[in-house]
C-alpha positions as CSV (number, residue, x, y, z in Angstrom):
1,M,6.4,0.1,-16.5
2,A,3.9,1.2,-14.1
3,I,0.2,-0.1,-14.6
4,S,-2.9,2.1,-14.5
5,V,-6.0,0.5,-12.8
6,R,-9.5,1.9,-12.8
7,L,-11.8,0.9,-10.0
8,S,-15.4,0.0,-10.7
9,P,-18.3,1.8,-9.1
10,R,-18.7,-1.1,-6.5
11,E,-14.9,-1.3,-5.7
12,E,-15.1,2.5,-5.3
13,H,-18.0,2.3,-3.0
14,E,-16.4,-0.3,-1.0
15,A,-13.1,1.6,-0.8
16,L,-15.0,4.5,0.5
17,L,-16.9,2.5,3.1
18,L,-13.6,0.9,4.3
19,A,-12.1,4.4,4.7
20,R,-15.1,5.8,6.7
21,D,-15.1,2.9,8.9
22,T,-11.5,3.1,9.6
23,T,-11.6,6.9,10.2
24,K,-14.4,6.4,12.6
25,I,-12.7,3.8,14.6
26,C,-9.5,5.9,14.7
27,R,-11.5,8.9,15.9
28,M,-13.2,6.8,18.6
29,Q,-9.6,5.8,19.6
30,N,-8.7,9.3,19.7
31,T,-5.9,8.9,17.1
32,N,-4.7,12.1,15.8
33,P,-5.3,12.7,11.9
34,R,-2.0,12.5,9.9
35,G,-1.5,14.3,6.5
36,E,-2.4,17.6,5.2
37,D,-5.9,16.5,3.9
38,G,-6.5,14.9,7.3
39,R,-7.5,11.3,8.0
40,D,-10.7,11.1,5.8
41,E,-8.9,11.9,2.7
42,N,-5.8,10.0,3.4
43,E,-7.9,6.7,4.5
44,I,-9.9,7.2,1.2
45,R,-6.7,7.3,-0.9
46,G,-5.2,4.2,0.9
47,A,-8.3,2.3,0.6
48,R,-8.6,2.9,-3.1
49,A,-4.8,1.9,-3.6
50,E,-5.5,-1.4,-1.7
51,F,-8.3,-2.3,-3.9
52,A,-6.2,-1.2,-7.0
53,V,-3.5,-3.7,-6.1
54,A,-5.9,-6.4,-5.2
55,K,-7.6,-5.9,-8.5
56,L,-4.5,-5.9,-10.6
57,F,-3.0,-9.1,-8.8
58,G,-6.3,-11.0,-8.5
59,L,-6.3,-10.9,-4.6
60,D,-9.2,-10.8,-2.1
61,P,-10.1,-7.2,-1.4
62,P,-8.9,-5.5,1.7
63,K,-10.8,-6.0,4.8
64,F,-12.0,-3.8,7.7
65,N,-10.0,-4.5,10.9
66,V,-11.1,-2.8,14.2
67,L,-7.6,-3.4,15.9
68,G,-5.6,-2.6,12.6
69,D,-4.0,-4.7,10.0
70,E,-0.3,-4.9,11.6
71,G,1.3,-3.2,8.2
72,K,-0.3,-6.2,6.2
73,D,-3.1,-4.9,3.7
74,L,-3.2,-7.8,1.3
75,W,-2.1,-11.4,1.0
76,F,-0.8,-13.3,-2.2
77,G,-0.8,-16.9,-0.8
78,D,1.4,-16.7,2.5
79,T,3.2,-13.4,1.5
80,S,1.9,-10.4,3.1
81,I,1.7,-7.0,1.1
82,D,1.6,-3.5,2.4
83,V,0.1,-1.0,0.1
84,K,1.4,2.5,0.2
85,F,-0.2,5.5,-1.6
86,T,1.7,8.6,-2.2
87,K,1.3,11.9,-4.0
88,T,5.2,11.9,-4.5
89,E,7.4,9.5,-6.2
90,E,8.9,7.8,-3.3
91,L,7.9,4.6,-1.0
92,I,8.0,6.0,2.4
93,F,8.3,4.2,5.8
94,D,8.7,5.8,9.1
95,S,11.5,3.2,10.1
96,L,12.8,-0.3,9.2
97,D,10.6,-1.7,12.0
98,S,7.4,-0.2,10.5
99,F,7.9,-2.4,7.2
100,R,6.1,-5.2,8.7
101,A,4.9,-7.0,5.4
102,D,6.9,-9.1,3.2
103,V,6.6,-6.8,0.2
104,A,5.5,-3.1,-0.1
105,I,3.7,-2.0,-3.2
106,L,3.6,1.6,-4.2
107,V,0.6,3.3,-5.7
108,T,0.1,6.8,-7.2
109,Q,-2.9,8.5,-8.9
110,K,-3.1,10.0,-12.5
111,G,-6.4,11.5,-13.0
112,S,-9.1,9.2,-11.7
113,D,-6.8,6.0,-12.4
114,L,-4.6,4.6,-9.7
115,V,-1.1,3.6,-10.7
116,V,0.6,0.6,-9.5
117,Q,4.3,1.9,-9.7
118,G,6.1,-1.1,-8.3
119,G,7.2,-2.8,-5.2
120,I,10.1,-4.1,-3.0
121,R,10.7,-6.9,-0.6
122,R,11.2,-6.2,2.9
123,E,15.0,-7.7,3.0
124,N,15.7,-5.4,0.0
125,F,14.5,-2.1,1.5
126,A,17.1,-1.4,3.9
127,S,19.9,-1.6,1.2
128,V,18.2,1.1,-1.1
129,C,16.5,3.4,1.3
130,K,17.7,6.8,2.0
131,E,16.6,9.0,5.1
132,K,15.0,12.1,4.1
133,E,13.3,15.0,6.1
134,K,9.6,14.9,5.8
135,L,6.7,16.9,7.0
136,Y,6.5,14.4,10.0
137,G,10.2,13.9,10.7
138,T,12.8,11.9,9.2
139,K,11.7,9.0,7.1
140,L,13.1,6.1,5.0
141,C,12.4,6.7,1.5
142,V,13.1,4.6,-1.8
143,D,12.6,6.2,-5.1
144,L,10.5,4.8,-8.0
145,T,13.5,3.7,-9.9
146,S,14.6,1.4,-7.2
147,L,11.3,-0.7,-7.2
148,A,10.7,-3.9,-9.1
149,K,7.9,-3.3,-11.8
150,P,4.3,-4.6,-11.0
151,E,5.0,-7.7,-13.4
152,A,8.1,-8.6,-11.7
153,I,6.3,-8.6,-8.4
154,W,3.7,-10.6,-9.5
155,R,5.8,-13.2,-11.2
156,S,8.0,-13.3,-8.1
157,L,5.1,-14.0,-5.9
158,R,3.4,-16.3,-8.2
159,E,6.7,-18.6,-8.4
160,K,7.0,-18.6,-4.6
161,Q,3.2,-19.7,-4.3
162,I,3.9,-22.4,-6.8
163,K,7.0,-23.7,-5.0
164,E,5.1,-23.7,-1.7
165,G,2.3,-25.8,-3.4
166,L,-0.4,-23.2,-2.8
């Protein structure tokens, strides 16, 4: 079952600042906006999603990275997490190579709440993804039904962390 997360006023503010800083750096680097709402709104949604996953899993909040995060938004012990926000019901990557983290977690929105839908390990993504034509070309997509629930992701990550002695 998906889990709804409501950000505190402080978390909302920090997500907004993170998104603005990221947008500013992208514009300074002449990076083109992506998405129908432009870079500003997409960065805000993404930052809010990252804060929601960090809150749900008890992780350090996301940090601003001038040179980018290499597709690794959060860390659960030594396991990297790429948080993806979508208005659809699909986890979407440009290619297998663009899935750089150990785990991807999908977040959607319902009203003002963010909904952590579930996630998938990188090694499982290739076997369940389907190519689909999207606004920005052919993408690799995984439907919500193929994602592990947030509880299962947390348990798996916690078990790994305990085995590694972290």
